[in-house]
Residue frames as a rotation matrix with the C-alpha (Angstrom) as fourth column:
UNK 1
0.720 0.694 0.020 13.84
-0.285 0.321 -0.903 -38.19
-0.633 0.645 0.428 -44.34
UNK 2
0.432 -0.675 -0.597 17.13
-0.839 -0.060 -0.540 -37.99
0.329 0.735 -0.593 -46.35
UNK 3
-0.516 -0.710 0.480 18.69
-0.839 0.533 -0.113 -40.54
-0.175 -0.461 -0.870 -44.06
UNK 4
-0.022 0.632 0.775 15.74
-0.321 0.729 -0.604 -42.90
-0.947 -0.262 0.187 -44.33
UNK 5
0.892 0.338 -0.301 15.63
-0.366 0.147 -0.919 -42.91
-0.266 0.929 0.255 -48.12
UNK 6
0.150 -0.909 -0.388 19.32
-0.917 0.019 -0.399 -43.40
0.370 0.415 -0.831 -48.34
UNK 7
-0.515 -0.239 0.823 19.04
-0.644 0.742 -0.187 -46.46
-0.566 -0.626 -0.536 -46.07
UNK 8
0.397 0.843 0.364 16.12
-0.263 0.484 -0.835 -47.80
-0.879 0.236 0.414 -48.09
UNK 9
0.803 -0.205 -0.560 17.99
-0.575 -0.018 -0.818 -47.51
0.158 0.979 -0.132 -51.40
UNK 10
-0.227 -0.973 0.043 21.14
-0.965 0.219 -0.143 -48.98
0.130 -0.074 -0.989 -49.97
UNK 11
-0.278 0.307 0.910 19.22
-0.393 0.828 -0.399 -52.07
-0.876 -0.469 -0.109 -48.65
UNK 12
0.743 0.668 0.039 17.46
-0.240 0.321 -0.916 -52.47
-0.624 0.671 0.399 -52.00
UNK 13
0.614 -0.523 -0.592 20.76
-0.736 -0.109 -0.668 -52.39
0.285 0.845 -0.452 -53.89
UNK 14
-0.446 -0.829 0.337 22.50
-0.893 0.436 -0.108 -55.06
-0.057 -0.350 -0.935 -51.82
UNK 15
-0.050 0.489 -0.871 21.55
-0.589 0.690 0.421 -58.61
0.806 0.534 0.254 -53.08
UNK 16
-0.604 -0.240 -0.760 22.64
0.323 0.798 -0.509 -60.48
0.728 -0.553 -0.405 -49.95
UNK 17
-0.946 0.313 -0.089 20.19
-0.035 -0.370 -0.928 -58.35
-0.323 -0.875 0.361 -47.95
UNK 18
-0.722 0.652 -0.232 17.30
-0.434 -0.165 0.886 -59.15
0.539 0.740 0.402 -50.18
UNK 19
-0.407 0.573 -0.711 15.71
0.569 0.768 0.294 -61.32
0.715 -0.285 -0.639 -47.59
UNK 20
-0.520 0.205 -0.829 15.22
0.716 -0.425 -0.554 -58.31
-0.466 -0.882 0.075 -45.27
UNK 21
0.371 0.721 0.586 12.51
0.906 -0.419 -0.058 -55.89
0.204 0.552 -0.808 -46.04
UNK 22
-0.642 -0.646 0.413 13.82
0.553 -0.763 -0.334 -52.27
0.530 0.014 0.848 -46.54
UNK 23
-0.207 0.506 -0.837 12.75
0.823 -0.373 -0.429 -49.60
-0.529 -0.778 -0.339 -44.22
UNK 24
-0.161 0.180 0.970 10.85
0.847 -0.479 0.229 -47.16
0.506 0.859 -0.075 -46.35
UNK 25
-0.977 -0.197 -0.077 10.75
0.211 -0.886 -0.412 -43.47
0.013 -0.419 0.908 -45.58
UNK 26
-0.107 0.972 -0.211 7.43
0.799 -0.042 -0.600 -41.89
-0.592 -0.233 -0.772 -44.67
UNK 27
-0.711 -0.052 0.701 6.14
0.568 -0.631 0.529 -39.66
0.414 0.774 0.479 -47.46
UNK 28
-0.647 0.566 -0.511 4.08
0.182 -0.536 -0.824 -36.66
-0.740 -0.627 0.244 -46.40
UNK 29
0.265 0.829 0.493 0.94
0.796 0.100 -0.597 -35.76
-0.544 0.550 -0.633 -48.15
UNK 30
0.990 0.136 -0.036 1.71
0.085 -0.782 -0.618 -33.66
-0.113 0.609 -0.785 -51.20
UNK 31
0.297 -0.952 -0.071 5.46
-0.697 -0.267 0.666 -34.32
-0.653 -0.148 -0.742 -50.86
UNK 32
-0.473 -0.642 -0.603 7.45
-0.881 0.337 0.332 -37.16
-0.010 0.688 -0.725 -52.44
UNK 33
0.438 0.692 0.574 5.64
-0.621 0.694 -0.363 -40.25
-0.650 -0.198 0.734 -53.66
UNK 34
0.209 -0.253 0.945 6.20
0.360 0.918 0.167 -43.35
-0.909 0.306 0.283 -55.73
UNK 35
0.434 -0.096 0.896 8.03
0.899 0.106 -0.424 -42.70
-0.054 0.990 0.133 -59.06
UNK 36
0.991 -0.073 0.107 9.23
-0.067 -0.996 -0.062 -39.22
0.112 0.055 -0.992 -58.03
UNK 37
0.236 -0.972 -0.005 12.84
0.457 0.116 -0.882 -38.29
0.857 0.206 0.472 -58.19
UNK 38
0.982 0.023 0.186 14.43
-0.156 -0.446 0.881 -37.58
0.103 -0.895 -0.435 -54.74
UNK 39
0.406 -0.908 0.102 18.08
-0.437 -0.095 0.894 -36.91
-0.803 -0.407 -0.436 -54.27
UNK 40
-0.230 -0.485 -0.843 18.50
-0.957 -0.046 0.288 -37.83
-0.179 0.873 -0.454 -57.97
UNK 41
-0.994 -0.108 -0.024 16.98
-0.111 0.975 0.193 -41.35
0.002 0.195 -0.981 -57.59
UNK 42
-0.356 0.924 -0.138 13.57
-0.377 -0.007 0.926 -42.81
0.855 0.382 0.351 -58.20
UNK 43
-0.334 0.379 0.863 11.37
-0.926 0.040 -0.376 -43.36
-0.177 -0.925 0.337 -55.13
UNK 44
-0.992 -0.045 0.115 10.67
-0.037 0.997 0.072 -47.14
-0.118 0.067 -0.991 -54.69
UNK 45
-0.313 0.920 -0.236 7.29
-0.746 -0.085 0.660 -48.28
0.587 0.383 0.713 -55.93
UNK 46
-0.352 0.139 0.926 5.44
-0.840 0.389 -0.378 -50.10
-0.413 -0.911 -0.020 -53.18
UNK 47
0.721 0.693 -0.003 3.59
-0.595 0.617 -0.515 -52.46
-0.355 0.373 0.857 -55.53
UNK 48
0.557 -0.589 -0.586 6.78
-0.473 0.356 -0.806 -53.46
0.683 0.726 -0.080 -57.39
UNK 49
-0.502 -0.771 0.393 8.67
-0.747 0.156 -0.647 -54.01
0.437 -0.618 -0.654 -54.17
UNK 50
0.065 0.600 0.797 5.79
-0.814 0.494 -0.306 -56.11
-0.577 -0.629 0.521 -52.73
UNK 51
0.888 0.303 -0.345 5.82
-0.457 0.661 -0.595 -58.35
0.047 0.686 0.726 -55.78
UNK 52
0.144 -0.953 -0.268 9.60
-0.524 0.156 -0.837 -58.74
0.840 0.261 -0.476 -55.34
UNK 53
-0.663 -0.579 0.475 9.59
-0.632 0.092 -0.769 -59.53
0.401 -0.810 -0.427 -51.63
UNK 54
0.236 0.863 0.447 6.34
-0.961 0.139 0.239 -61.33
0.144 -0.486 0.862 -50.90
UNK 55
0.724 0.042 -0.689 7.82
-0.141 0.986 -0.088 -64.76
0.676 0.161 0.719 -51.39
UNK 56
-0.245 -0.935 -0.257 10.82
0.233 0.201 -0.952 -64.10
0.941 -0.293 0.168 -49.18
UNK 57
-0.685 0.012 0.729 9.00
-0.622 -0.530 -0.576 -62.55
0.379 -0.848 0.371 -46.19
UNK 58
-0.764 0.407 -0.500 7.14
0.522 0.846 -0.109 -64.66
0.379 -0.345 -0.859 -43.59
UNK 59
0.285 0.941 0.183 3.80
0.483 -0.306 0.821 -63.92
0.828 -0.145 -0.541 -41.92
UNK 60
0.452 -0.163 -0.877 5.60
0.860 -0.179 0.477 -63.20
-0.234 -0.970 0.059 -38.70
UNK 61
-0.650 -0.755 -0.082 7.72
0.680 -0.626 0.382 -60.61
-0.340 0.193 0.921 -40.51
UNK 62
-0.534 0.574 0.621 4.64
0.387 -0.487 0.783 -59.18
0.752 0.658 0.037 -42.19
UNK 63
0.444 0.705 -0.554 2.98
0.810 -0.051 0.584 -58.91
0.383 -0.707 -0.594 -38.80
UNK 64
-0.123 -0.612 -0.781 5.75
0.785 -0.541 0.301 -56.62
-0.607 -0.576 0.547 -37.62
UNK 65
-0.918 -0.285 0.277 5.50
0.397 -0.650 0.648 -54.57
-0.005 0.705 0.709 -40.80
UNK 66
-0.289 0.897 0.336 1.71
0.496 -0.160 0.854 -54.31
0.819 0.413 -0.398 -40.71
UNK 67
0.528 0.447 -0.722 1.76
0.845 -0.189 0.500 -53.08
0.087 -0.874 -0.478 -37.09
UNK 68
-0.528 -0.844 0.094 4.13
0.844 -0.534 -0.054 -50.32
0.095 0.051 0.994 -38.03
UNK 69
-0.055 0.470 -0.881 3.17
0.445 -0.778 -0.443 -46.70
-0.894 -0.416 -0.166 -37.17
UNK 70
-0.687 -0.253 -0.681 3.96
-0.414 -0.634 0.653 -45.75
-0.597 0.731 0.330 -40.81
UNK 71
0.412 0.907 -0.084 1.11
-0.478 0.137 -0.868 -45.97
-0.776 0.398 0.490 -43.29
UNK 72
0.283 -0.360 -0.889 3.53
-0.943 0.063 -0.326 -46.82
0.173 0.931 -0.321 -46.10
UNK 73
-0.817 -0.556 0.154 4.81
-0.577 0.781 -0.239 -49.87
0.012 -0.284 -0.959 -44.23
UNK 74
-0.382 0.750 0.540 1.27
-0.230 0.489 -0.842 -51.12
-0.895 -0.445 -0.014 -43.64
UNK 75
0.560 0.634 -0.534 0.13
-0.640 -0.078 -0.764 -50.65
-0.526 0.770 0.362 -47.21
UNK 76
-0.105 -0.710 -0.696 3.22
-0.942 0.295 -0.159 -52.43
0.319 0.639 -0.700 -48.57
UNK 77
-0.843 -0.112 0.526 2.67
-0.374 0.826 -0.422 -55.30
-0.387 -0.552 -0.738 -46.11
UNK 78
0.109 0.958 0.264 -0.93
-0.258 0.284 -0.923 -55.62
-0.960 0.032 0.278 -47.42
UNK 79
0.430 -0.040 -0.902 0.28
-0.900 -0.097 -0.425 -55.62
-0.071 0.994 -0.078 -50.98
UNK 80
-0.586 -0.745 -0.317 2.56
-0.752 0.646 -0.128 -58.50
0.301 0.164 -0.940 -50.19
UNK 81
-0.627 0.464 0.626 -0.17
-0.231 0.656 -0.719 -60.31
-0.744 -0.595 -0.304 -48.36
UNK 82
0.473 0.777 -0.416 -2.34
-0.604 -0.058 -0.795 -59.96
-0.641 0.627 0.442 -51.49
UNK 83
0.072 -0.564 -0.823 0.42
-0.942 0.232 -0.241 -61.41
0.327 0.792 -0.515 -53.63
UNK 84
-0.845 -0.386 0.370 0.86
-0.511 0.785 -0.349 -64.28
-0.156 -0.484 -0.861 -51.27
UNK 85
-0.196 0.877 0.440 -2.90
-0.217 0.398 -0.891 -65.03
-0.956 -0.270 0.113 -51.38
UNK 86
0.585 0.481 -0.653 -3.18
-0.695 -0.118 -0.709 -64.69
-0.419 0.869 0.265 -55.18
UNK 87
-0.052 -0.717 -0.695 -0.15
-0.939 0.271 -0.210 -66.86
0.339 0.642 -0.688 -55.96
UNK 88
-0.849 -0.294 0.440 -0.88
-0.454 0.832 -0.320 -69.85
-0.272 -0.471 -0.839 -53.77
UNK 89
-0.245 0.746 -0.619 -3.13
-0.589 0.393 0.706 -72.68
0.770 0.538 0.343 -54.80
UNK 90
-0.697 -0.077 -0.713 -3.05
0.411 0.772 -0.485 -74.34
0.588 -0.631 -0.507 -51.35
UNK 91
0.286 0.894 0.345 -6.29
0.148 -0.397 0.906 -73.83
0.947 -0.208 -0.246 -49.50
UNK 92
0.528 -0.143 -0.837 -4.57
0.847 0.155 0.508 -74.30
0.057 -0.977 0.203 -46.10
UNK 93
-0.610 -0.785 -0.109 -2.21
0.790 -0.613 0.000 -71.50
-0.066 -0.086 0.994 -46.90
UNK 94
-0.502 0.563 0.656 -5.18
0.164 -0.683 0.712 -69.35
0.849 0.465 0.250 -47.96
UNK 95
0.517 0.705 -0.485 -6.89
0.511 0.201 0.836 -70.18
0.687 -0.680 -0.256 -44.75
UNK 96
0.054 -0.668 -0.742 -3.84
0.981 -0.104 0.166 -69.06
-0.188 -0.737 0.649 -42.82
UNK 97
-0.815 -0.413 0.407 -3.63
0.517 -0.836 0.186 -65.83
0.263 0.361 0.895 -44.72
UNK 98
0.025 0.884 0.467 -7.30
0.106 -0.467 0.878 -64.97
0.994 0.028 -0.106 -44.11
UNK 99
0.628 0.250 -0.737 -6.92
0.718 0.180 0.673 -65.79
0.301 -0.951 -0.066 -40.45
UNK 100
-0.436 -0.862 -0.260 -3.79
0.886 -0.461 0.046 -63.53
-0.159 -0.210 0.965 -40.36
UNK 101
-0.654 0.271 0.707 -5.80
0.233 -0.816 0.529 -60.71
0.720 0.510 0.470 -42.07
UNK 102
0.427 0.904 0.013 -8.71
0.241 -0.127 0.962 -61.03
0.872 -0.408 -0.272 -39.60
UNK 103
0.476 -0.260 -0.840 -6.32
0.879 0.154 0.451 -61.07
0.012 -0.953 0.302 -36.61
UNK 104
-0.585 -0.761 -0.282 -4.64
0.743 -0.641 0.190 -57.85
-0.326 -0.098 0.940 -37.83
UNK 105
0.128 0.741 0.659 -7.85
0.866 -0.407 0.290 -55.83
0.484 0.534 -0.694 -38.55
UNK 106
0.642 0.131 -0.756 -6.89
0.585 -0.721 0.372 -53.21
-0.496 -0.681 -0.539 -35.92
UNK 107
-0.360 -0.826 -0.434 -4.15
0.217 -0.526 0.822 -52.12
-0.908 0.202 0.368 -38.34
UNK 108
-0.730 0.200 0.653 -6.44
0.657 -0.059 0.752 -51.99
0.189 0.978 -0.088 -41.40
UNK 109
0.079 0.677 -0.732 -8.00
0.859 -0.418 -0.295 -48.74
-0.505 -0.605 -0.615 -40.19
UNK 110
-0.397 -0.160 -0.904 -7.63
-0.280 -0.917 0.285 -46.33
-0.874 0.366 0.320 -43.07
UNK 111
0.567 0.798 -0.204 -9.67
-0.413 0.061 -0.909 -46.04
-0.713 0.600 0.363 -46.26
UNK 112
0.204 -0.633 -0.746 -6.63
-0.968 -0.019 -0.248 -46.66
0.143 0.774 -0.617 -48.37
UNK 113
-0.780 -0.561 0.278 -5.71
-0.610 0.781 -0.137 -49.81
-0.140 -0.277 -0.951 -46.57
UNK 114
-0.167 0.795 0.584 -9.26
-0.162 0.562 -0.811 -51.13
-0.973 -0.230 0.035 -46.54
UNK 115
0.655 0.615 -0.440 -10.03
-0.485 -0.105 -0.868 -50.44
-0.580 0.782 0.230 -50.25
UNK 116
0.090 -0.708 -0.701 -6.70
-0.959 0.129 -0.254 -51.80
0.270 0.695 -0.667 -51.57
UNK 117
-0.799 -0.596 0.083 -6.88
-0.591 0.751 -0.294 -55.09
0.113 -0.284 -0.952 -49.61
UNK 118
-0.505 0.498 0.705 -10.18
-0.545 0.449 -0.708 -56.45
-0.669 -0.741 0.045 -48.33
UNK 119
0.579 0.806 -0.128 -12.00
-0.638 0.349 -0.687 -57.45
-0.509 0.479 0.716 -51.43
UNK 120
0.266 -0.590 -0.762 -8.89
-0.798 0.309 -0.517 -58.96
0.541 0.746 -0.389 -52.87
UNK 121
-0.868 -0.495 -0.037 -8.34
-0.346 0.658 -0.669 -61.19
0.355 -0.568 -0.743 -49.79
UNK 122
-0.829 0.485 0.279 -11.40
-0.161 0.270 -0.949 -61.41
-0.536 -0.832 -0.145 -47.69
UNK 123
0.106 0.893 -0.438 -14.06
-0.777 -0.201 -0.596 -60.80
-0.620 0.404 0.672 -50.25
UNK 124
-0.074 -0.194 -0.978 -12.48
-0.879 0.476 -0.028 -63.22
0.471 0.858 -0.205 -52.74
UNK 125
-0.925 -0.339 -0.173 -12.09
-0.208 0.830 -0.518 -65.95
0.319 -0.443 -0.838 -50.03
UNK 126
-0.524 0.821 0.225 -15.71
-0.336 0.044 -0.941 -65.50
-0.783 -0.569 0.253 -48.78
UNK 127
0.235 0.626 -0.744 -17.00
-0.932 -0.074 -0.356 -65.77
-0.278 0.777 0.565 -52.29
UNK 128
-0.184 -0.364 -0.913 -14.94
-0.743 0.660 -0.114 -68.85
0.644 0.657 -0.391 -53.31
UNK 129
-0.911 -0.201 -0.360 -15.60
0.063 0.795 -0.603 -70.75
0.408 -0.572 -0.712 -50.02
UNK 130
0.041 0.999 -0.006 -19.19
0.241 -0.004 0.971 -69.68
0.970 -0.041 -0.241 -49.45
UNK 131
-0.344 -0.235 -0.909 -18.15
0.933 0.023 -0.359 -67.91
0.106 -0.972 0.211 -46.24
UNK 132
-0.093 0.436 0.895 -20.53
0.257 -0.858 0.445 -64.91
0.962 0.272 -0.032 -46.32
UNK 133
0.738 0.342 -0.581 -20.70
0.598 0.065 0.799 -65.29
0.311 -0.937 -0.157 -42.54
UNK 134
-0.213 -0.890 -0.403 -17.19
0.961 -0.265 0.077 -63.68
-0.175 -0.371 0.912 -42.29
UNK 135
-0.781 -0.070 0.621 -18.41
0.306 -0.909 0.283 -60.52
0.545 0.411 0.731 -43.96
UNK 136
0.265 0.959 0.102 -21.86
0.236 -0.167 0.957 -60.54
0.935 -0.230 -0.270 -42.23
UNK 137
0.452 -0.122 -0.884 -20.11
0.887 0.162 0.432 -60.65
0.091 -0.979 0.182 -38.87
UNK 138
-0.684 -0.722 -0.104 -17.97
0.720 -0.691 0.063 -57.61
-0.117 -0.032 0.993 -39.72
UNK 139
-0.549 0.493 0.675 -20.98
0.223 -0.692 0.687 -55.78
0.806 0.528 0.269 -41.06
UNK 140
0.549 0.793 -0.265 -22.67
0.439 -0.004 0.898 -56.16
0.712 -0.609 -0.350 -37.63
UNK 141
-0.199 -0.711 -0.675 -19.72
0.970 -0.042 -0.241 -54.72
0.143 -0.702 0.698 -35.77
UNK 142
0.751 0.427 -0.504 -19.84
0.566 -0.810 0.156 -51.36
-0.341 -0.402 -0.850 -34.07
UNK 143
-0.156 -0.923 -0.351 -16.46
0.281 -0.382 0.880 -50.52
-0.947 0.039 0.319 -35.57
UNK 144
0.614 0.479 -0.628 -16.87
-0.392 -0.505 -0.769 -48.32
-0.685 0.718 -0.122 -38.65
UNK 145
-0.259 -0.790 -0.555 -13.80
-0.936 0.065 0.345 -49.77
-0.237 0.609 -0.757 -40.33
UNK 146
-0.772 0.029 0.635 -15.12
-0.038 0.995 -0.092 -53.27
-0.635 -0.095 -0.767 -39.88
UNK 147
0.287 0.955 0.073 -18.38
0.226 0.006 -0.974 -52.24
-0.931 0.296 -0.214 -41.56
UNK 148
0.463 -0.177 -0.869 -16.51
-0.778 -0.551 -0.302 -50.65
-0.425 0.815 -0.393 -44.41
UNK 149
-0.697 -0.717 0.021 -14.38
-0.646 0.640 0.415 -53.80
-0.311 0.275 -0.910 -44.87
UNK 150
-0.360 0.664 0.656 -17.61
0.284 0.747 -0.601 -55.85
-0.889 -0.030 -0.457 -44.99
UNK 151
0.619 0.702 -0.352 -19.16
-0.046 -0.415 -0.908 -53.53
-0.784 0.578 -0.225 -47.67
UNK 152
0.226 -0.620 -0.751 -16.02
-0.944 -0.330 -0.011 -53.15
-0.241 0.712 -0.660 -49.82
UNK 153
-0.642 -0.505 0.577 -15.40
-0.427 0.861 0.278 -56.85
-0.637 -0.067 -0.768 -49.52
UNK 154
0.183 0.786 0.591 -18.47
0.266 0.539 -0.799 -57.53
-0.946 0.303 -0.110 -51.58
UNK 155
0.176 -0.177 -0.968 -16.77
-0.826 -0.562 -0.048 -55.97
-0.536 0.808 -0.245 -54.62
UNK 156
-0.864 -0.503 0.004 -15.61
-0.419 0.723 0.549 -59.45
-0.279 0.473 -0.836 -55.61
UNK 157
-0.401 0.804 0.440 -19.20
0.491 0.594 -0.637 -60.56
-0.773 -0.040 -0.633 -55.51
UNK 158
0.465 0.581 -0.668 -20.20
-0.208 -0.662 -0.720 -57.67
-0.861 0.474 -0.187 -57.73
UNK 159
-0.294 -0.653 -0.698 -17.35
-0.879 -0.102 0.465 -58.52
-0.375 0.751 -0.544 -60.22
UNK 160
-0.981 -0.053 0.185 -18.74
0.004 0.955 0.297 -62.02
-0.193 0.293 -0.937 -60.46
UNK 161
-0.664 0.748 0.010 -22.26
-0.331 -0.306 0.893 -60.65
0.671 0.590 0.450 -61.04
UNK 162
-0.131 0.599 -0.790 -23.72
0.793 0.541 0.279 -61.48
0.595 -0.590 -0.546 -57.61
UNK 163
-0.522 -0.115 0.845 -25.38
-0.002 -0.991 -0.137 -58.46
0.853 -0.073 0.517 -56.00
UNK 164
0.440 0.841 -0.314 -27.55
0.318 0.181 0.931 -59.66
0.840 -0.510 -0.187 -53.12
UNK 165
0.230 -0.393 -0.890 -24.98
0.973 0.130 0.193 -59.35
0.039 -0.910 0.412 -50.43
UNK 166
-0.815 -0.521 0.254 -23.94
0.534 -0.845 -0.021 -55.88
0.226 0.119 0.967 -51.61
UNK 167
-0.296 0.781 0.550 -27.50
-0.065 -0.591 0.804 -54.64
0.953 0.203 0.225 -51.56
UNK 168
0.533 0.477 -0.699 -28.09
0.593 0.379 0.711 -56.15
0.604 -0.793 -0.080 -48.12
UNK 169
-0.192 -0.712 -0.675 -25.05
0.970 -0.243 -0.020 -54.36
-0.149 -0.659 0.737 -46.57
UNK 170
-0.845 -0.087 0.527 -25.76
0.269 -0.921 0.280 -51.02
0.461 0.379 0.802 -48.39
UNK 171
0.091 0.979 0.181 -29.33
0.083 -0.188 0.979 -51.03
0.992 -0.074 -0.099 -47.18
UNK 172
0.488 0.014 -0.873 -28.26
0.834 0.288 0.471 -51.82
0.258 -0.958 0.129 -43.62
UNK 173
-0.318 -0.733 -0.602 -25.78
0.866 -0.482 0.130 -48.84
-0.385 -0.480 0.788 -43.63
UNK 174
-0.031 0.322 0.946 -27.94
0.697 -0.671 0.251 -46.15
0.716 0.668 -0.203 -45.35
UNK 175
0.840 0.451 0.302 -28.41
0.109 -0.684 0.721 -44.48
0.531 -0.573 -0.624 -41.98
UNK 176
0.298 -0.812 -0.503 -24.78
0.951 0.300 0.079 -44.67
0.086 -0.502 0.861 -40.95
UNK 177
0.812 0.192 -0.551 -23.40
0.367 -0.902 0.228 -41.44
-0.453 -0.387 -0.803 -39.53
UNK 178
-0.051 -0.964 -0.263 -19.99
0.046 -0.265 0.963 -41.42
-0.998 0.037 0.057 -41.36
UNK 179
0.596 0.240 -0.766 -19.57
-0.657 -0.403 -0.637 -40.03
-0.462 0.883 -0.083 -44.88
UNK 180
-0.528 -0.788 -0.317 -16.85
-0.832 0.405 0.378 -42.66
-0.169 0.464 -0.870 -45.68
UNK 181
-0.600 0.433 0.673 -19.45
0.169 0.890 -0.423 -45.31
-0.782 -0.140 -0.607 -45.29
UNK 182
0.507 0.825 -0.249 -21.80
-0.028 -0.274 -0.961 -43.42
-0.862 0.494 -0.116 -47.70
UNK 183
0.154 -0.577 -0.802 -18.90
-0.943 -0.328 0.055 -43.10
-0.294 0.748 -0.595 -50.18
UNK 184
-0.832 -0.497 0.245 -18.21
-0.438 0.861 0.257 -46.83
-0.339 0.107 -0.935 -50.02
UNK 185
-0.158 0.928 0.338 -21.94
0.213 0.366 -0.906 -47.58
-0.964 -0.071 -0.256 -50.43
UNK 186
0.598 0.457 -0.658 -22.18
-0.410 -0.532 -0.741 -45.44
-0.689 0.713 -0.131 -53.47
UNK 187
-0.277 -0.830 -0.483 -19.01
-0.917 0.079 0.390 -46.81
-0.286 0.551 -0.784 -54.97
UNK 188
-0.810 0.026 0.586 -20.27
0.001 0.999 -0.044 -50.40
-0.586 -0.035 -0.809 -54.69
UNK 189
0.203 0.975 0.085 -23.67
0.246 0.033 -0.969 -49.46
-0.948 0.218 -0.233 -56.15
UNK 190
0.420 -0.164 -0.893 -21.96
-0.763 -0.596 -0.249 -47.64
-0.491 0.786 -0.376 -59.10
UNK 191
-0.694 -0.709 -0.124 -19.90
-0.682 0.593 0.429 -50.76
-0.231 0.382 -0.895 -59.85
UNK 192
-0.468 0.646 0.603 -23.07
0.318 0.759 -0.568 -52.91
-0.825 -0.074 -0.561 -59.63
UNK 193
0.539 0.755 -0.374 -24.61
-0.081 -0.395 -0.915 -50.66
-0.838 0.523 -0.152 -62.25
UNK 194
-0.107 -0.709 -0.698 -21.61
-0.929 -0.179 0.324 -51.14
-0.355 0.682 -0.639 -64.44
UNK 195
-0.929 -0.205 0.307 -22.26
-0.153 0.971 0.183 -54.87
-0.336 0.123 -0.934 -64.37
UNK 196
-0.499 0.851 0.166 -26.08
0.835 0.420 0.356 -54.72
0.233 0.316 -0.920 -64.58
UNK 197
-0.931 0.109 0.349 -27.73
-0.116 -0.993 0.002 -51.29
0.347 -0.039 0.937 -64.94
UNK 198
-0.009 0.992 -0.123 -31.22
-0.197 0.119 0.973 -52.75
0.980 0.033 0.194 -64.43
UNK 199
0.073 -0.036 -0.997 -30.16
0.884 0.466 0.048 -54.07
0.462 -0.884 0.066 -60.89
UNK 200
-0.828 -0.505 -0.242 -28.94
0.560 -0.725 -0.402 -50.61
0.028 -0.468 0.883 -60.00
UNK 201
-0.743 0.587 0.322 -32.04
-0.344 -0.748 0.568 -48.79
0.574 0.311 0.757 -61.25
UNK 202
0.195 0.830 -0.523 -34.41
0.236 0.478 0.846 -51.21
0.952 -0.288 -0.103 -59.49
UNK 203
-0.123 -0.330 -0.936 -32.45
0.969 0.164 -0.184 -50.63
0.214 -0.930 0.300 -56.26
UNK 204
-0.956 -0.287 0.064 -32.38
0.281 -0.956 -0.087 -46.85
0.086 -0.065 0.994 -56.73
UNK 205
-0.413 0.885 0.216 -36.07
-0.183 -0.313 0.932 -46.67
0.892 0.345 0.291 -57.45
UNK 206
0.414 0.541 -0.732 -36.67
0.553 0.489 0.674 -48.34
0.723 -0.684 -0.096 -54.03
UNK 207
0.384 -0.388 -0.838 -34.08
0.910 0.007 0.414 -46.50
-0.155 -0.922 0.356 -51.87
UNK 208
-0.233 -0.707 0.668 -32.77
0.773 -0.551 -0.314 -43.39
0.590 0.443 0.675 -53.60
UNK 209
0.337 0.464 0.819 -34.84
-0.039 -0.862 0.505 -40.96
0.941 -0.202 -0.272 -51.39
UNK 210
0.997 -0.031 -0.077 -33.38
0.081 0.194 0.978 -42.48
-0.016 -0.981 0.196 -48.30
UNK 211
0.391 -0.916 0.090 -29.79
0.884 0.346 -0.315 -42.34
0.258 0.202 0.945 -49.54
UNK 212
0.342 -0.424 -0.838 -27.44
0.362 -0.764 0.534 -39.71
-0.867 -0.486 -0.108 -48.11
UNK 213
0.880 0.101 -0.464 -26.34
-0.348 -0.526 -0.776 -37.36
-0.322 0.844 -0.428 -50.95
UNK 214
-0.129 -0.981 -0.147 -22.79
-0.904 0.055 0.424 -38.65
-0.408 0.187 -0.894 -51.02
UNK 215
-0.447 0.041 0.894 -24.04
0.043 0.999 -0.024 -42.24
-0.894 0.028 -0.448 -51.55
UNK 216
0.576 0.758 0.307 -26.45
0.392 0.074 -0.917 -41.18
-0.717 0.649 -0.254 -54.27
UNK 217
0.645 -0.364 -0.672 -23.91
-0.649 -0.725 -0.231 -39.05
-0.403 0.585 -0.704 -56.10
UNK 218
-0.521 -0.853 0.045 -21.49
-0.719 0.466 0.516 -41.93
-0.461 0.236 -0.856 -56.42
UNK 219
-0.271 0.484 0.832 -24.21
0.231 0.872 -0.432 -44.50
-0.934 0.075 -0.348 -57.20
UNK 220
0.692 0.702 0.169 -25.55
0.378 -0.152 -0.913 -42.52
-0.616 0.696 -0.370 -60.23
UNK 221
0.076 -0.756 -0.650 -22.18
-0.332 -0.634 0.699 -41.25
-0.940 0.163 -0.299 -61.50
UNK 222
-0.840 -0.529 0.120 -22.07
-0.095 0.362 0.927 -43.54
-0.534 0.767 -0.355 -64.56
UNK 223
-0.020 0.893 0.450 -25.73
0.763 0.305 -0.570 -43.27
-0.646 0.332 -0.688 -65.58
UNK 224
-0.237 0.102 0.966 -26.99
0.863 -0.435 0.257 -41.17
0.446 0.895 0.015 -68.40
UNK 225
-0.966 -0.252 0.053 -27.19
0.191 -0.840 -0.508 -37.50
0.172 -0.481 0.860 -67.59
UNK 226
-0.357 0.913 0.196 -30.94
-0.514 -0.367 0.775 -37.39
0.780 0.176 0.600 -68.02
UNK 227
0.355 0.464 -0.812 -31.44
0.338 0.746 0.574 -40.25
0.872 -0.478 0.108 -65.74
UNK 228
-0.567 -0.625 -0.536 -28.98
0.760 -0.147 -0.633 -38.75
0.317 -0.767 0.558 -63.19
UNK 229
-0.896 0.196 0.399 -30.96
-0.230 -0.972 -0.040 -35.51
0.380 -0.128 0.916 -63.20
UNK 230
0.074 0.977 -0.202 -34.19
-0.276 0.214 0.937 -37.37
0.958 -0.013 0.286 -62.61
UNK 231
0.215 -0.020 -0.976 -32.81
0.783 0.601 0.161 -38.90
0.583 -0.799 0.145 -59.37
UNK 232
-0.829 -0.535 -0.165 -31.27
0.541 -0.689 -0.482 -35.57
0.145 -0.489 0.860 -58.25
UNK 233
-0.657 0.628 0.417 -34.50
-0.407 -0.761 0.505 -33.73
0.634 0.163 0.756 -58.96
UNK 234
0.192 0.756 -0.626 -36.47
0.168 0.603 0.780 -36.35
0.967 -0.255 -0.011 -57.08
UNK 235
-0.246 -0.382 -0.891 -34.53
0.931 0.163 -0.327 -35.33
0.270 -0.910 0.315 -53.96
UNK 236
-0.930 -0.160 0.331 -35.51
0.113 -0.981 -0.157 -31.68
0.350 -0.109 0.930 -54.14
């Protein structure tokens, strides 16, 4: 670990090597993370590095980074891909980035990777280009991460005040066996309620008794305490 961070910092500090992406060390859970001091220096921040390097790194190089066995490499690659998508005005380039993202879905297989990338790339693209079919195809997949990508991808729809696709996906996944799906469903419903509480309450009144407890707990998190208790008591 010491050797890896020394190499990363050395590469970061040499201007002529700026075109090469530094090999970041793998942080362990509960150990050293972004912003911490390690060996007297500050651990590189992945988002800051992504913003610095995204314009210099090609999709082929990102492919190598995104297929890395290290979670930190894959997350930083996705941050750079988001920056590429957000900064370009060229639809052809956006099409290429989305195709790249879809072709690399096997590596977007962690809740952190999914939640940090899919609605900023795939969800935004689907909304802006009326390509709900991309998300619907993923929602029908047998792969749990594909379903979660589809659900979380609707966050951009929610932010724009469009809730139908979110409600469709959440309803479809109420019986899913994995708690991570219930958490994603509840999170999206909670955000929907922040935009329009009436939409959320109407949906809850129809489905709350069918919701797994994790989903319901997240969905009602921002409601008034009295209303929250009404829904919880209705489950007893």
